[in-house]
C-alpha positions in Angstrom: 17.7 23.6 21.9 13.8 22.8 20.9 13.4 19.1 19.9 12.6 18.3 16.2 9.5 15.9 17.3 7.1 16.1 19.9 6.5 12.9 22.4 3.1 11.6 22.5 1.7 8.4 24.3 -0.8 5.9 22.7 -2.1 2.7 24.4 -2.4 -0.1 22.1 -4.0 -3.7 22.8 -1.1 -5.8 23.7 -1.3 -8.0 20.8 -0.9 -5.1 18.4 2.1 -3.7 20.6 3.8 -7.0 20.5 3.0 -7.6 16.9 4.9 -3.7 16.6 7.7 -5.0 18.7 8.2 -8.2 16.8 8.1 -6.2 13.2 10.6 -3.6 14.6 13.4 -6.1 15.7 13.2 -7.9 12.6 13.4 -4.7 10.5 16.0 -3.4 13.1 13.9 -0.3 13.8 12.0 1.5 16.6 8.6 1.7 17.5 8.4 5.1 16.8 9.6 4.3 13.4 7.2 1.9 12.6 4.2 4.0 14.2 5.4 7.2 12.1 5.6 5.0 8.7 1.9 3.7 9.7 0.8 7.1 10.2 2.0 8.2 7.0 0.7 5.3 5.0 -2.6 5.9 6.7 -2.7 9.6 6.1 -1.7 9.4 2.4 -4.4 6.8 2.2 -7.0 9.0 3.5 -6.0 11.6 1.3 -6.6 9.3 -1.6 -10.1 8.1 -0.5 -11.2 11.9 -0.1 -10.4 12.4 -3.7 -11.7 9.3 -4.9 -15.3 10.4 -3.3 -14.8 13.8 -4.5 -14.4 12.3 -7.8 -17.1 9.7 -7.7 -19.6 12.8 -6.7 -18.3 14.8 -9.6 -18.9 11.9 -12.1 -22.3 11.2 -10.6 -23.0 14.9 -11.4 -21.9 15.2 -14.5 -23.6 11.3 -15.5 -20.0 10.2 -16.0 -20.3 5.7 -16.0 -17.7 5.0 -18.2 -14.4 6.2 -19.8 -16.5 6.4 -23.0 -18.4 8.9 -21.1 -15.7 10.9 -20.3 -14.4 11.2 -23.7 -17.8 12.2 -25.0 -17.6 15.1 -22.5 -14.4 16.0 -23.3 -15.2 16.1 -26.9 -18.0 18.1 -26.7 -18.5 21.5 -28.3 -18.3 24.2 -26.1 
């Protein structure tokens, strides 16, 4: 039967490893659960950061600085 997860090895500064252990114990969770959740949160943050960058670039290209600019563009005659 194939594994449902892939094992990886990471190195952490002792203080960070200790922090993970303290949080895991306080929340009755494993180190793996803590690291998985941290990565999921980071991945979500990273995706939103890319979306915001794209939005900011698009806004600059269209000269959008305020909500009024958005309203103006949406109601322009085509």
